[in-house]
PyMOL CGO cylinders between C-alpha atoms (Angstrom):
from pymol import cmd
from pymol.cgo import CYLINDER

trace = [
    CYLINDER, 8.77, 10.21, 5.80, 7.09, 6.80, 6.71, 0.3, 1, 1, 1, 1, 1, 1,
    CYLINDER, 7.09, 6.80, 6.71, 7.84, 4.35, 3.96, 0.3, 1, 1, 1, 1, 1, 1,
    CYLINDER, 7.84, 4.35, 3.96, 5.71, 1.14, 3.99, 0.3, 1, 1, 1, 1, 1, 1,
    CYLINDER, 5.71, 1.14, 3.99, 5.77, -2.03, 1.78, 0.3, 1, 1, 1, 1, 1, 1,
    CYLINDER, 5.77, -2.03, 1.78, 2.97, -4.59, 2.33, 0.3, 1, 1, 1, 1, 1, 1,
    CYLINDER, 2.97, -4.59, 2.33, 2.58, -7.91, 0.56, 0.3, 1, 1, 1, 1, 1, 1,
    CYLINDER, 2.58, -7.91, 0.56, -0.89, -9.33, 0.29, 0.3, 1, 1, 1, 1, 1, 1,
    CYLINDER, -0.89, -9.33, 0.29, -1.58, -12.96, -0.67, 0.3, 1, 1, 1, 1, 1, 1,
    CYLINDER, -1.58, -12.96, -0.67, -4.97, -13.26, -2.04, 0.3, 1, 1, 1, 1, 1, 1,
    CYLINDER, -4.97, -13.26, -2.04, -7.29, -16.25, -2.25, 0.3, 1, 1, 1, 1, 1, 1,
    CYLINDER, -7.29, -16.25, -2.25, -7.34, -17.65, -5.95, 0.3, 1, 1, 1, 1, 1, 1,
    CYLINDER, -7.34, -17.65, -5.95, -10.98, -16.52, -6.46, 0.3, 1, 1, 1, 1, 1, 1,
    CYLINDER, -10.98, -16.52, -6.46, -10.13, -13.04, -5.37, 0.3, 1, 1, 1, 1, 1, 1,
    CYLINDER, -10.13, -13.04, -5.37, -6.74, -12.54, -7.21, 0.3, 1, 1, 1, 1, 1, 1,
    CYLINDER, -6.74, -12.54, -7.21, -8.19, -10.93, -10.29, 0.3, 1, 1, 1, 1, 1, 1,
    CYLINDER, -8.19, -10.93, -10.29, -10.90, -8.93, -8.30, 0.3, 1, 1, 1, 1, 1, 1,
    CYLINDER, -10.90, -8.93, -8.30, -8.30, -7.53, -5.76, 0.3, 1, 1, 1, 1, 1, 1,
    CYLINDER, -8.30, -7.53, -5.76, -7.89, -4.05, -7.60, 0.3, 1, 1, 1, 1, 1, 1,
    CYLINDER, -7.89, -4.05, -7.60, -11.70, -3.58, -7.60, 0.3, 1, 1, 1, 1, 1, 1,
    CYLINDER, -11.70, -3.58, -7.60, -11.98, -4.50, -3.81, 0.3, 1, 1, 1, 1, 1, 1,
    CYLINDER, -11.98, -4.50, -3.81, -9.29, -2.03, -2.91, 0.3, 1, 1, 1, 1, 1, 1,
    CYLINDER, -9.29, -2.03, -2.91, -10.31, 0.75, -5.27, 0.3, 1, 1, 1, 1, 1, 1,
    CYLINDER, -10.31, 0.75, -5.27, -12.33, 3.02, -2.75, 0.3, 1, 1, 1, 1, 1, 1,
    CYLINDER, -12.33, 3.02, -2.75, -9.61, 2.40, -0.05, 0.3, 1, 1, 1, 1, 1, 1,
    CYLINDER, -9.61, 2.40, -0.05, -6.94, 3.47, -2.57, 0.3, 1, 1, 1, 1, 1, 1,
    CYLINDER, -6.94, 3.47, -2.57, -8.73, 6.60, -3.69, 0.3, 1, 1, 1, 1, 1, 1,
    CYLINDER, -8.73, 6.60, -3.69, -9.57, 7.64, -0.25, 0.3, 1, 1, 1, 1, 1, 1,
    CYLINDER, -9.57, 7.64, -0.25, -5.96, 7.14, 0.96, 0.3, 1, 1, 1, 1, 1, 1,
    CYLINDER, -5.96, 7.14, 0.96, -4.50, 9.03, -1.89, 0.3, 1, 1, 1, 1, 1, 1,
    CYLINDER, -4.50, 9.03, -1.89, -6.90, 12.00, -1.08, 0.3, 1, 1, 1, 1, 1, 1,
    CYLINDER, -6.90, 12.00, -1.08, -5.39, 12.32, 2.50, 0.3, 1, 1, 1, 1, 1, 1,
    CYLINDER, -5.39, 12.32, 2.50, -3.25, 15.51, 2.76, 0.3, 1, 1, 1, 1, 1, 1,
    CYLINDER, -3.25, 15.51, 2.76, -0.23, 13.68, 4.35, 0.3, 1, 1, 1, 1, 1, 1,
    CYLINDER, -0.23, 13.68, 4.35, -0.16, 10.76, 1.78, 0.3, 1, 1, 1, 1, 1, 1,
    CYLINDER, -0.16, 10.76, 1.78, 2.73, 10.84, -0.69, 0.3, 1, 1, 1, 1, 1, 1,
    CYLINDER, 2.73, 10.84, -0.69, 1.92, 7.82, -2.63, 0.3, 1, 1, 1, 1, 1, 1,
    CYLINDER, 1.92, 7.82, -2.63, -0.18, 4.62, -2.53, 0.3, 1, 1, 1, 1, 1, 1,
    CYLINDER, -0.18, 4.62, -2.53, 0.77, 2.25, -5.28, 0.3, 1, 1, 1, 1, 1, 1,
    CYLINDER, 0.77, 2.25, -5.28, -0.25, -1.33, -6.00, 0.3, 1, 1, 1, 1, 1, 1,
    CYLINDER, -0.25, -1.33, -6.00, 1.72, -3.88, -8.09, 0.3, 1, 1, 1, 1, 1, 1,
    CYLINDER, 1.72, -3.88, -8.09, 1.18, -7.53, -8.88, 0.3, 1, 1, 1, 1, 1, 1,
    CYLINDER, 1.18, -7.53, -8.88, 3.79, -10.05, -8.58, 0.3, 1, 1, 1, 1, 1, 1,
    CYLINDER, 3.79, -10.05, -8.58, 5.35, -11.41, -11.73, 0.3, 1, 1, 1, 1, 1, 1,
    CYLINDER, 5.35, -11.41, -11.73, 6.22, -14.75, -9.87, 0.3, 1, 1, 1, 1, 1, 1,
    CYLINDER, 6.22, -14.75, -9.87, 2.92, -15.19, -8.03, 0.3, 1, 1, 1, 1, 1, 1,
    CYLINDER, 2.92, -15.19, -8.03, -0.32, -13.82, -9.61, 0.3, 1, 1, 1, 1, 1, 1,
    CYLINDER, -0.32, -13.82, -9.61, -1.99, -14.05, -6.11, 0.3, 1, 1, 1, 1, 1, 1,
    CYLINDER, -1.99, -14.05, -6.11, 0.30, -11.69, -4.50, 0.3, 1, 1, 1, 1, 1, 1,
    CYLINDER, 0.30, -11.69, -4.50, -0.13, -7.91, -4.59, 0.3, 1, 1, 1, 1, 1, 1,
    CYLINDER, -0.13, -7.91, -4.59, 2.49, -5.41, -3.19, 0.3, 1, 1, 1, 1, 1, 1,
    CYLINDER, 2.49, -5.41, -3.19, 1.47, -2.00, -1.88, 0.3, 1, 1, 1, 1, 1, 1,
    CYLINDER, 1.47, -2.00, -1.88, 4.10, 0.63, -1.75, 0.3, 1, 1, 1, 1, 1, 1,
    CYLINDER, 4.10, 0.63, -1.75, 2.96, 3.64, 0.35, 0.3, 1, 1, 1, 1, 1, 1,
    CYLINDER, 2.96, 3.64, 0.35, 4.47, 6.68, 2.02, 0.3, 1, 1, 1, 1, 1, 1,
    CYLINDER, 4.47, 6.68, 2.02, 3.25, 9.33, 4.48, 0.3, 1, 1, 1, 1, 1, 1,
    CYLINDER, 3.25, 9.33, 4.48, 4.71, 12.69, 5.23, 0.3, 1, 1, 1, 1, 1, 1,
    CYLINDER, 4.71, 12.69, 5.23, 5.22, 11.79, 8.83, 0.3, 1, 1, 1, 1, 1, 1,
    CYLINDER, 5.22, 11.79, 8.83, 4.06, 10.05, 11.85, 0.3, 1, 1, 1, 1, 1, 1,
    CYLINDER, 4.06, 10.05, 11.85, 1.11, 12.49, 12.17, 0.3, 1, 1, 1, 1, 1, 1,
    CYLINDER, 1.11, 12.49, 12.17, -0.09, 11.78, 8.79, 0.3, 1, 1, 1, 1, 1, 1,
    CYLINDER, -0.09, 11.78, 8.79, 0.34, 7.97, 9.35, 0.3, 1, 1, 1, 1, 1, 1,
    CYLINDER, 0.34, 7.97, 9.35, -1.85, 8.38, 12.41, 0.3, 1, 1, 1, 1, 1, 1,
    CYLINDER, -1.85, 8.38, 12.41, -4.48, 10.14, 10.54, 0.3, 1, 1, 1, 1, 1, 1,
    CYLINDER, -4.48, 10.14, 10.54, -4.36, 7.35, 7.99, 0.3, 1, 1, 1, 1, 1, 1,
    CYLINDER, -4.36, 7.35, 7.99, -4.72, 4.42, 10.41, 0.3, 1, 1, 1, 1, 1, 1,
    CYLINDER, -4.72, 4.42, 10.41, -7.51, 6.19, 12.33, 0.3, 1, 1, 1, 1, 1, 1,
    CYLINDER, -7.51, 6.19, 12.33, -9.48, 7.08, 9.23, 0.3, 1, 1, 1, 1, 1, 1,
    CYLINDER, -9.48, 7.08, 9.23, -12.84, 5.50, 8.49, 0.3, 1, 1, 1, 1, 1, 1,
    CYLINDER, -12.84, 5.50, 8.49, -11.58, 4.01, 5.22, 0.3, 1, 1, 1, 1, 1, 1,
    CYLINDER, -11.58, 4.01, 5.22, -8.69, 2.36, 6.85, 0.3, 1, 1, 1, 1, 1, 1,
    CYLINDER, -8.69, 2.36, 6.85, -10.95, 0.82, 9.40, 0.3, 1, 1, 1, 1, 1, 1,
    CYLINDER, -10.95, 0.82, 9.40, -13.38, -0.27, 6.76, 0.3, 1, 1, 1, 1, 1, 1,
    CYLINDER, -13.38, -0.27, 6.76, -10.55, -1.81, 4.85, 0.3, 1, 1, 1, 1, 1, 1,
    CYLINDER, -10.55, -1.81, 4.85, -9.35, -3.81, 7.85, 0.3, 1, 1, 1, 1, 1, 1,
    CYLINDER, -9.35, -3.81, 7.85, -12.87, -5.30, 8.05, 0.3, 1, 1, 1, 1, 1, 1,
    CYLINDER, -12.87, -5.30, 8.05, -13.35, -5.88, 4.34, 0.3, 1, 1, 1, 1, 1, 1,
    CYLINDER, -13.35, -5.88, 4.34, -9.90, -7.06, 3.03, 0.3, 1, 1, 1, 1, 1, 1,
    CYLINDER, -9.90, -7.06, 3.03, -9.44, -10.29, 5.09, 0.3, 1, 1, 1, 1, 1, 1,
    CYLINDER, -9.44, -10.29, 5.09, -12.27, -12.01, 3.16, 0.3, 1, 1, 1, 1, 1, 1,
    CYLINDER, -12.27, -12.01, 3.16, -10.08, -12.11, 0.01, 0.3, 1, 1, 1, 1, 1, 1,
    CYLINDER, -10.08, -12.11, 0.01, -6.84, -12.95, 1.82, 0.3, 1, 1, 1, 1, 1, 1,
    CYLINDER, -6.84, -12.95, 1.82, -4.98, -16.34, 2.08, 0.3, 1, 1, 1, 1, 1, 1,
    CYLINDER, -4.98, -16.34, 2.08, -2.70, -15.19, 4.97, 0.3, 1, 1, 1, 1, 1, 1,
    CYLINDER, -2.70, -15.19, 4.97, -1.95, -12.21, 7.03, 0.3, 1, 1, 1, 1, 1, 1,
    CYLINDER, -1.95, -12.21, 7.03, -0.25, -9.53, 5.18, 0.3, 1, 1, 1, 1, 1, 1,
    CYLINDER, -0.25, -9.53, 5.18, 3.55, -9.14, 5.61, 0.3, 1, 1, 1, 1, 1, 1,
    CYLINDER, 3.55, -9.14, 5.61, 4.81, -5.51, 6.16, 0.3, 1, 1, 1, 1, 1, 1,
    CYLINDER, 4.81, -5.51, 6.16, 8.01, -3.48, 6.30, 0.3, 1, 1, 1, 1, 1, 1,
    CYLINDER, 8.01, -3.48, 6.30, 7.33, 0.02, 7.74, 0.3, 1, 1, 1, 1, 1, 1,
    CYLINDER, 7.33, 0.02, 7.74, 10.32, 2.39, 8.46, 0.3, 1, 1, 1, 1, 1, 1,
    CYLINDER, 10.32, 2.39, 8.46, 10.62, 6.09, 9.13, 0.3, 1, 1, 1, 1, 1, 1,
    CYLINDER, 10.62, 6.09, 9.13, 13.33, 7.24, 6.69, 0.3, 1, 1, 1, 1, 1, 1,
    CYLINDER, 13.33, 7.24, 6.69, 15.04, 10.69, 5.86, 0.3, 1, 1, 1, 1, 1, 1,
    CYLINDER, 15.04, 10.69, 5.86, 13.50, 11.40, 2.57, 0.3, 1, 1, 1, 1, 1, 1,
    CYLINDER, 13.50, 11.40, 2.57, 10.54, 13.36, 1.14, 0.3, 1, 1, 1, 1, 1, 1,
    CYLINDER, 10.54, 13.36, 1.14, 10.09, 11.42, -2.17, 0.3, 1, 1, 1, 1, 1, 1,
    CYLINDER, 10.09, 11.42, -2.17, 11.76, 9.33, -4.68, 0.3, 1, 1, 1, 1, 1, 1,
    CYLINDER, 11.76, 9.33, -4.68, 15.38, 9.87, -5.73, 0.3, 1, 1, 1, 1, 1, 1,
    CYLINDER, 15.38, 9.87, -5.73, 17.03, 8.98, -8.94, 0.3, 1, 1, 1, 1, 1, 1,
    CYLINDER, 17.03, 8.98, -8.94, 18.94, 5.65, -9.03, 0.3, 1, 1, 1, 1, 1, 1,
    CYLINDER, 18.94, 5.65, -9.03, 22.64, 6.36, -8.87, 0.3, 1, 1, 1, 1, 1, 1,
    CYLINDER, 22.64, 6.36, -8.87, 23.71, 3.14, -10.60, 0.3, 1, 1, 1, 1, 1, 1,
    CYLINDER, 23.71, 3.14, -10.60, 21.78, 3.82, -13.80, 0.3, 1, 1, 1, 1, 1, 1,
    CYLINDER, 21.78, 3.82, -13.80, 21.09, 6.87, -15.93, 0.3, 1, 1, 1, 1, 1, 1,
    CYLINDER, 21.09, 6.87, -15.93, 18.82, 7.24, -18.79, 0.3, 1, 1, 1, 1, 1, 1,
    CYLINDER, 18.82, 7.24, -18.79, 19.27, 10.02, -21.34, 0.3, 1, 1, 1, 1, 1, 1,
]
cmd.load_cgo(trace, "trace")
């Protein structure tokens, strides 16, 4: 699996509108056959920062994603709302989904 985390620092005037701006990109990516998840969170410490956690089945699925029309459109549309270049961690890992946390158990 390709596991990716991206931090997006939005301009103040875009912070509350970010979910609307990325809505069609999010829906299109989630519809890709090789997408495992594509989930947005907003930082509790910095309301201008959004974190995207995404995963793709494999390199082929990742290639389909970055070559899609919706990805190319997002790369053109999103910078208008950003204060800086996004920061990313992208790794291929031996997993196919989320595992339960070993240090904690909820009954």
